[in-house]
C-alpha positions in Angstrom: -25.2 25.4 -15.4 -27.0 25.1 -12.0 -26.2 22.0 -10.0 -28.3 20.5 -7.2 -27.6 17.5 -5.1 -30.4 15.6 -3.4 -31.1 12.3 -1.7 -34.6 10.9 -2.4 -36.2 7.9 -0.8 -38.9 5.7 -2.4 -40.3 2.2 -2.8 -38.2 0.0 -5.0 -40.6 -0.7 -8.0 -40.2 -1.0 -11.7 -40.4 2.3 -13.6 -39.8 4.6 -10.6 -36.5 6.0 -12.0 -38.1 6.6 -15.3 -40.9 8.7 -13.6 -38.2 10.7 -11.7 -36.2 11.3 -14.9 -39.3 12.5 -16.7 -40.2 14.9 -13.9 -36.7 16.3 -13.8 -36.6 16.6 -17.6 -39.9 18.6 -17.5 -38.1 21.3 -15.5 -35.4 21.6 -18.2 -32.9 19.6 -16.1 -31.1 16.3 -16.3 -29.4 13.7 -13.9 -25.7 13.9 -14.3 -24.7 11.6 -11.4 -26.6 8.8 -9.6 -25.7 6.7 -6.5 -28.1 4.0 -5.2 -28.4 3.1 -1.5 -30.2 0.2 0.1 -32.4 1.2 3.1 -33.8 -2.2 4.0 -37.0 -3.9 3.0 -38.3 -2.5 -0.3 -37.0 1.0 0.4 -34.1 2.5 -1.6 -32.5 5.9 -1.7 -30.8 7.7 -4.7 -28.2 10.4 -4.4 -28.7 12.5 -7.5 -26.7 15.4 -8.9 -29.0 17.4 -11.1 -27.9 19.9 -13.8 -30.5 22.5 -14.5 -30.2 24.3 -17.8 -32.5 27.1 -16.7 -32.7 28.5 -13.2 -35.0 26.6 -10.8 -35.4 27.0 -7.0 -35.4 24.3 -4.3 -39.2 24.3 -3.6 -40.0 23.8 -7.3 -37.5 20.9 -7.7 -38.6 19.3 -4.4 -42.3 19.5 -5.6 -41.4 17.8 -8.9 -39.6 15.0 -7.2 -42.4 14.4 -4.7 -45.0 14.3 -7.4 -43.0 11.6 -9.0 -43.4 9.5 -5.9 -40.1 10.3 -4.0 -39.6 11.6 -0.5 -36.9 14.3 -0.4 -34.5 13.6 2.4 -32.1 16.4 1.6 -31.7 19.0 -1.1 -29.0 21.7 -1.6 -26.9 23.4 -4.2 -24.0 21.3 -5.5 -20.4 22.1 -6.4 -18.9 20.9 -9.7 -16.3 18.8 -7.7 -19.2 16.6 -6.6 -19.4 15.2 -10.1 -16.1 13.3 -9.3 -16.6 9.5 -9.6 -17.4 8.1 -6.2 -15.5 4.8 -6.7 -12.4 6.7 -7.9 -12.6 9.0 -4.8 -12.9 6.0 -2.5 -9.9 4.2 -4.1 -7.8 7.4 -3.9 -8.6 7.8 -0.2 -7.7 4.1 0.4 -4.5 4.3 -1.6 -3.5 7.4 0.3 -4.1 5.7 3.7 -2.4 2.5 2.7 0.7 4.4 1.5 1.2 5.7 5.1 2.0 2.9 7.5 2.4 5.5 10.3 -1.2 6.8 9.8 -2.8 7.2 13.1 -6.3 5.8 13.9 -7.6 9.3 14.2 -6.3 10.2 10.7 -7.8 7.0 9.3 -11.1 7.8 10.9 -11.0 11.2 9.3 -10.5 9.6 5.9 -13.5 7.4 6.5 -15.6 10.5 7.4 -14.5 12.1 4.1 -15.6 9.0 2.2 -19.3 9.6 3.2 -19.1 13.4 3.6 -19.6 13.4 7.3 -18.0 15.0 10.4 -15.7 12.9 12.6 -17.3 13.5 16.0 -15.4 11.0 18.1 -12.9 8.2 17.9 -11.6 6.2 20.9 -10.2 2.8 22.0 -12.1 -0.2 23.3 -12.5 -1.3 26.0 -12.8 1.3 28.7 -14.0 4.1 26.5 -17.0 6.4 27.0 -18.6 7.1 23.6 -21.4 9.6 23.2 -24.4 8.0 25.0 -26.5 7.3 21.9 -23.6 5.6 20.2 -23.6 2.7 22.6 -26.5 0.9 21.0 -25.1 1.2 17.6 -21.6 -0.1 18.2 -22.4 -3.7 17.7 -23.9 -3.4 14.3 -22.9 -0.1 12.8 -26.6 0.8 12.6 -27.3 4.5 12.0 -28.9 6.3 14.9 -30.3 9.7 15.6 -30.1 12.0 18.5 -28.6 15.2 19.9 -24.9 14.9 20.6 -22.8 17.6 22.4 -19.7 16.3 20.7 -19.0 18.6 17.8 -21.0 21.5 16.4 -22.8 20.9 13.2 -24.9 23.3 11.1 -28.6 22.8 12.1 -30.8 20.6 10.0 -33.3 22.5 7.9 -36.2 20.8 9.7 -34.6 21.6 13.1 -34.0 17.9 14.0 -31.0 16.4 15.6 -28.0 15.1 13.5 -27.7 11.5 12.2 -24.8 9.4 13.6 -23.0 6.3 12.6 -20.7 4.2 14.9 -18.3 1.8 13.3 -15.5 -0.4 14.9 -11.9 0.1 13.7 -9.6 -2.9 13.9 -5.9 -2.4 13.0 -3.0 -4.9 13.5 -0.8 -3.9 16.4 -3.2 -1.2 17.6 -6.0 -1.3 20.2 -9.5 -1.7 18.8 -11.3 1.6 18.4 -14.7 2.9 17.5 -15.4 6.0 15.3 -18.5 8.1 15.5 -19.6 10.1 12.4 -22.2 12.8 12.3 -24.0 14.8 9.7 -27.2 16.8 9.7 -28.8 15.1 6.7 -29.4 12.6 5.2 -29.4 9.5 7.4 -26.6 7.1 6.8 -27.7 4.2 4.5 -26.8 0.6 4.8 -24.7 1.1 1.6 -22.7 3.9 3.2 -22.2 1.8 6.4 -20.8 -1.1 4.3 -18.5 1.3 2.4 -17.0 2.7 5.6 -16.5 -0.8 7.0 -14.9 -2.0 3.7 -12.7 1.1 3.6 -11.5 0.5 7.1 -10.8 -3.2 6.4 -8.8 -2.4 3.3 -6.7 0.2 5.1 -6.1 -2.0 8.1 -5.2 -5.2 6.1 -1.6 -6.2 6.7 1.0 -7.7 4.4 -0.1 -11.3 3.5 3.4 -12.5 4.4 2.8 -11.5 8.0 -0.7 -13.1 8.4 -0.2 -15.8 10.9 -2.5 -17.4 13.4 -1.4 -16.8 17.0 -0.2 -19.6 19.2 1.2 -19.6 22.8 0.9 -16.3 24.7 -1.1 -13.7 22.8 -1.3 -10.0 23.8 -4.9 -8.6 23.5 -6.2 -5.2 22.6 -6.6 -4.1 26.2 -3.0 -5.0 27.1 -3.9 -8.3 28.8 -2.6 -11.7 27.7 -4.0 -15.2 27.1 -2.5 -18.5 26.2 -3.8 -20.2 23.1 -3.4 -24.0 22.8 -5.1 -27.1 21.5 -7.8 -28.7 23.6 -7.3 -32.2 25.1 -9.4 -34.6 27.2 -8.0 -33.2 30.5 -9.9 -30.0 29.7 -13.3 -31.5 30.4 -13.7 -30.1 33.9 -12.5 -26.6 32.8 -15.0 -26.6 29.9 -17.8 -27.4 32.3 -16.8 -24.5 34.5 -16.6 -22.2 31.5 -20.1 -23.3 30.4 -21.5 -22.5 33.9 -19.9 -19.0 33.9 -21.5 -18.1 30.5 -24.9 -16.4 30.5 -28.0 -18.1 29.0 -27.9 -15.8 26.0 -24.2 -16.6 25.3 -24.9 -20.3 25.6 -28.0 -20.0 23.3 -26.0 -18.2 20.6 -23.5 -21.0 20.7 -25.8 -24.1 20.8 -29.2 -22.6 19.6 -30.8 -23.9 22.8 -30.6 -22.7 26.4 -28.5 -25.8 27.4 -28.2 -25.2 31.1 -25.7 -28.0 31.5 -23.2 -29.9 29.4 -24.2 -33.5 29.2 -21.6 -36.2 29.0 -22.1 -37.0 25.2 -21.7 -33.3 24.3 -18.7 -32.8 26.6 -17.0 -35.9 25.1 -17.5 -34.6 21.6 -16.0 -31.2 22.6 -12.8 -32.7 24.0 -12.4 -35.6 21.6 -10.1 -33.9 19.1 -7.7 -35.3 16.5 -6.5 -32.1 14.9 -7.7 -33.3 11.5 -11.5 -34.0 11.5 -12.2 -32.6 14.9 -10.1 -29.6 16.0 -10.4 -27.6 19.2 -8.5 -24.6 20.6 -8.7 -22.9 23.9 -7.9 -19.5 25.3 -6.7 -19.7 28.9 -5.8 -17.4 31.8 -4.1 -19.3 34.6 -5.9 -22.7 35.0 -9.2 -21.5 33.6 -10.5 -21.6 30.0 -12.2 -18.3 29.1 -12.8 -19.1 25.4 -13.0 -22.1 23.1 -13.4 -22.7 19.4 -14.2 -25.9 17.6 -14.0 -27.1 14.0 -15.6 -30.3 12.8 -15.2 -31.7 9.2 -18.4 -32.3 7.3 -19.2 -35.9 6.6 -21.1 -35.0 3.5 -18.5 -32.6 2.2 -14.9 -33.5 3.4 -13.6 -30.2 2.1 -15.7 -28.2 4.5 -15.6 -27.8 8.2 -18.1 -26.2 10.6 -16.7 -23.5 13.0 -18.1 -22.5 16.4 -16.8 -20.1 19.0 -17.7 -19.5 22.7 -16.2 -16.8 24.9 -17.1 -16.2 28.5 -19.2 -13.1 29.0 -16.7 -11.3 31.2 -14.0 -11.7 28.6 -15.9 -10.8 25.5 -15.0 -7.7 23.3 -11.3 -8.3 24.1 -10.5 -9.9 20.7 -10.3 -13.5 22.1 -12.9 -14.8 19.7 -10.9 -13.4 16.7 -7.7 -14.9 18.0 -9.4 -18.3 18.4 -11.1 -18.2 15.0 -7.8 -17.2 13.3 -6.0 -20.1 15.0 -8.7 -22.5 13.7 -8.4 -21.1 10.2 -4.7 -21.9 10.2 -5.4 -25.5 11.5 -8.1 -25.9 8.8 -5.4 -25.2 6.2 -3.1 -27.8 7.6 -6.1 -30.3 7.7 -6.7 -29.8 4.0 -10.0 -28.0 4.3 -11.1 -25.6 1.5 -14.0 -23.8 3.3 -15.3 -23.2 6.8 -19.0 -22.6 7.5 -20.5 -20.9 10.6 -24.2 -21.1 11.5 -25.5 -18.2 13.6 -28.7 -16.8 14.8 -30.0 -13.9 12.5 -29.4 -11.3 15.2 -25.8 -12.4 16.1 -24.0 -9.5 14.3 -20.9 -10.0 16.6 -20.0 -13.3 15.0 -20.4 -11.7 11.5 -17.9 -8.9 12.4 -15.5 -11.5 13.9 -15.5 -13.6 10.7 -15.0 -10.5 8.5 -11.9 -9.7 10.6 -10.3 -13.1 9.8 -11.2 -13.8 6.2 -12.3 -12.3 2.9 -14.4 -12.7 0.9 -17.1 -13.8 3.2 -20.4 -15.2 1.8 -23.6 -15.1 3.8 -26.8 -17.1 3.1 -30.1 -17.6 5.0 -30.7 -21.4 5.7 -33.6 -22.7 7.7 -33.9 -19.4 9.6 -30.1 -19.2 10.4 -27.4 -17.2 8.8 -24.7 -19.4 7.2 -21.3 -17.8 6.6 -18.9 -19.5 4.2 -15.2 -18.6 4.7 -12.4 -19.5 2.3 -9.4 -21.3 3.8 -6.9 -20.4 1.1 -4.1 -18.6 3.0 -3.8 -15.7 0.6 -7.4 -14.7 1.5 -6.8 -14.5 5.3 -7.1 -11.1 6.9 -4.8 -10.3 9.7 
């Protein structure tokens, strides 16, 4: 038995896998393991483990795959242990991590690296961290990036290019938020692998459901600072106007879907006119100033659904304030008898998507009239701490 492992990329079209299988069979080999990855658009990638009954070399195998319409992203000899079921391996890793409540963030990040067969290049807290320079642009979305990193030595790629990297946030109850950076020479990290790492980290970080409570009063943040979380009232109108003026145009646009340079009286009245049943509002304050606010309005057409919106001042973003406010709204939604919350966002607003995934699961996303619509369950046993 001669085993090869390869990642091939190709257009997602009917009959493509049959052509690849036929090309491999013509060499006297067969596919003994297959893992499909989404790359975006109409592009997919397959991780194959190929068992050759007769000796074949890498150039011959690569040529056969390319003639069948595939682009070979990586190709190397495989070990028999790579035939282990990927789902079983992932569950074993998660079970091992969950069984150790004293597991450090660094050890958890190392488990995540093992999940996608990568090197853990760096892990550090947020805020105030200095990640590898090229990781900065990837932190918000977990998008794979590529560039030379003097972080950890890796074997050179066969084509002489720089390694591929993946930066993913790590949120754990009772611990500062962190970011891990993974590297490997080849192949590039796929969207599927990114999602697997994120799901693995969420599973390992989830707390006991009995302890999942929405914060009220004074709340300690990831950076050691503190805010006060309370319900909004009509006396907050001047503070909301000041908050609005301190926010950048981009932040206001992401909240209202228009530049909205000022808060008119009708909108301001709607924001502070809360009854904690059909109209709910919570604020995060430091001293006399509001630095973040979240609202929930019950739908007239569907009384079991409420629409959620969050606004956090630019200078206080990435501290966990939005997550604290959204979790507080989720608790109030339960008391108000709501079954689901929805959040409408601009397509490029990945920050709100990450926020919502930190407070609830499962999370459904749809595209409606050019906006992303997230649907969040209110059922308490589905909340995420």
